[in-house]
N, C-alpha and C positions, 0 to 999 in steps of 0.2 A: 504494500500500500504506500509506503514512504517513497518508493521508487516512482510510482505513478504520480503522486503529488509533485515530486521534484521535477518530473518530466513536464507536467502541466505548467509549472512555474517557468521553466526554461523556454517552453514553446511560446508562452504568452509574451515574454520579453517586454521591452518598452513600447508596447503598442496598445492602442485603445481598444477595449472590448465594446461589444454592442451596447451594454448598459451604460458605459461611460459616455458614449456619443449621445444617447437619449437624454441623460441627465445634464450633460453640458449644453445640449440644445435648449433644455428648459432654462438654464441659467442665462443663456443668451437672450431668450425671450423675456425673462424677468428683468434683465438690465434695460431692455427696450421699454418695458412698461414703466419702470422706475423713472427713466429719463423723460419719457413722454408725459407722465402725470406727476412730475416732480412736486409741483406746488400743492397737489391734492393729497399727497401721501404723508402721513405723519412719520417723522424720523426717516426721511428719504435717504439722507446720507448714510446713516448706519445700515439701512437696508441694502443700499448699493454696495457698501463695503463687505457685508456678510455674503452676498451673492458672488462677488468677485473672489473673495478669499476661499469660499467653498469650492468654486470652480478651479481655482489655482491649486488647491490641495489635491484634487483629482489629477491634474496635469503633473504635479510634482511626483506623486506616488507612481504614476505611469512611467514618466521619463527618468526618474531617479530611484530605481528599485532599492529598497532597504529592508531591514529586519521586520518592519511593520507593514510593508506593502501588501503581502499576501492576504493577511487578515483584513486590512483596510479595504482592499479592492473587492473582496468578496462580500463584505458585510456593510460597507458604507451606504448602499442604497436605502437600508432600513431607516437610519436617522435622517438621511437627506430627504426622502419623500415625506417623512413626518414633518420636518421643518418646512417643506414646501407647502404642505397643507395649511399650517398655521399662517404662512405668508399670504396665502390666497385670501384669508379673512381680511387682510389689509388691502390687497389689490382690488377686490371686487367692488367695495363701496366707492373707491376712487375712480375706477374705470366706468362703472355703470351707475347711472343716476336713478334707475328704477329697478324693481324686481319683477319676477314672472310668476309669483305665487297665485295671483288671481287668475291668470291665464291657465295655469296648470290645474287649479281647482275647478274652473269652468269646464275644462276639457274632460276631467274626471267625471263631472256631473253629467255631461252630455253622453258619455259612454255608459254610465251605470244608472242614471236617473236618480242618483243620490250621491252624497259624499261618503266614500267608503269608510273613512276613519270614524265618521259619525254613525253610520249604519252598523258598524261592528260593535257598538255599545251593547247591542242585544245579546251578544255572546260573551260579554265580559264576565270574568270571574277572577277573584284575587289569585287563585292558584295558577290559572292560565297566564295572567299578567306576570306573575313572578317567573314562571317558566320561560316565557318569551323574552323577558328582559335579560335573563341569564344567557339565553341563546344569542341575543343581540350583543351583549357585552363580550361574549367569547369570539367576536368577529376577528380581531387582530391575532389572538392566539391561534385561531383556526387557520388563518392565512400563513402564519409564521411556522406552524408545526411542520408543514410539508418541507419547508426549507431546512429546518433543523434536522429532520430525519435524513434527508439527502446528504446533508453535511456530515452528520455523525457516521453515516455508512461510507463516507469517502467517495461518493458519486459526484465528483467535482463538476463534470460537464452538465449533468442533469441539474445540479444546484444552480449553476450559473445561468442556464436557460430559464429556470423557474424564477430566479431573481430578476432577470430581464423582463419576463412576462408580467410579473407583479408590479415592477416599477413602471412599465409601460401602461399597465392598467390604471394605476393611481394617477399618473400624469395626464393620461387621456381624460379621466374623469374631471380633473382640474380645469381642462379646457371647457368642458360642459358647464362647470360652475360659473365661468366668466360669461359664456354665451347665453346661458339661461339661469340667472341667479335666483335662487328661491330658498326660503328658510323652512318651509314645510307646514303641513296642516295643523300641527299643534300650536302654531302661532296664529296663522291666518284664520283658522276655523275654531279657535278656542271658545268664541262666544256661542257657537252652535252646539258644543258638547254639553251634555246634561250633567255630567259629573267627571271629576278627575279620575285618572287611572289609580287603582289601588292594588298593591301586592300584599304579600304576607310578611316577609322578613326583611329582605335586603333590597327590595325594589327601589325605594326612594334613594338609598345610598348609591346604588349602581347608576341610576339616572342622573343624580346630581354630580357624580364623579365624571360621567361622560360629558355632561354639560360643561364642566370646568375644563376638561381636556380639549373639547372641540371649540369652545368659546362661541360667540355669536357669529355663526357662519352661514353663508349661502351655499350649502353643499348638498342640495337635493337632487339636482338633475345633471347627469344620470345618477341613479342610486349606486353609490360606490359599494355599499354592503352587498347589493345584489351582484354587481359586476365582479367584484373581487372574490366573493365566495364561489361563484361559478368557476372562475379561473383556478381557485384553490382546489375545487372538486375535480376539475380537469387534470390539474397537476398531481393530485393524490394517486392517480393511477400509476405513477412512477414509483410509488412506495409499495403498494400491494392491492390486490383485489378487495381484501377486507376493508382497508381504509377508503378505497374508492366507494364502497357501499355505504360506509359510515358517513362520508361527506355527501353522498347522494341523499341520505336521509336528513342531514343537517341543513342542506341548502334550501329546500322549500320551507323549512321552519323559520329560517332567518328572513326569507323573502316575505312570508306572511307577517312576521313580527314587525317589519318596517312600517306596515300600514296599521296593524292593530295598535301598536304603540304610538301612532300618530306622528311618526317621523317623516313619512313619505306619501306622496300621491301615487296612484297606481301607474300613471304614465311615466313616472320616474323609474319604476321597476321595469317597464317595457324597454325604456332607453338603456337601462343597465344590462338587461338580457341581450339586446341587440349589440351593444358595445362589446360584451364578453364574447359573443359568437363571432364578431368580426375579428377580434384579436386572436381567438383560438385558430381561426382559419388563416390569418395573414402573418401572425408573429413568427412562425418558423422561417418563412421566406425572408422577412425583414431581418431576423436574427442572423441568418446566413449572409445576407448582403452587408450588414454592418460589422460582422465579425472579421478580424484580421485573417488573411489567407493562411491556410495551414493549420487552423484550429478545428 
């Protein structure tokens, strides 16, 4: 195993991987946004500095391999895409002067003849709410678990492709947030709900914790929870058939949870499903084109 890992390190050399190119492209776009909306962005100068330094760190680790490069290059997408998510909460209000919540809610109503998050009050129970909030809260661990198993098994190439797919999925959803900014039915339709959601034990703590992590964000369209969970389900087949079946059971639960818990409109879910399908079909070719020759 050590010989395999060593060979992978030597073959990669001072060349950019596919995931490097995707994330550097994001930083280039972020710099354009910062410069273009400089006067509307709070702390524009620190934001610019952070994006430049984060991109420079990637370039340095690629072009100046050192003792930290292997771990950094394989795992840096995790904190980077998380930081990009937080950054989008600053970009969207500066770039967009209005949101799409009413449009999405109206579209939902035309499809169903009701607001789904309000209609689902009739099946509300504290036990179901508690269960679905746990499912929703496990989103990030579920996505990362596939990566961790592949890494632990030493399946470096599968791990790197999965990291590319997940990073691409997150960054693609961020584009959707800018194009169609929305906060979700639990804000827009709160006045139509007849009662607040109630769990049993940890529901309130989990929901409050997620609110603090995500901050006031326009992150509904497409549904990243839907998109990334489908990508994780697809990636889980690289682990085992057993885990593929487990993720197959988990995926519809989290999709239902996004509407029941009033986080998403159903059109967000459709957009997330379509985005995931497009990425599953196109990512292999894109990965091949962006990867250095010989890998």
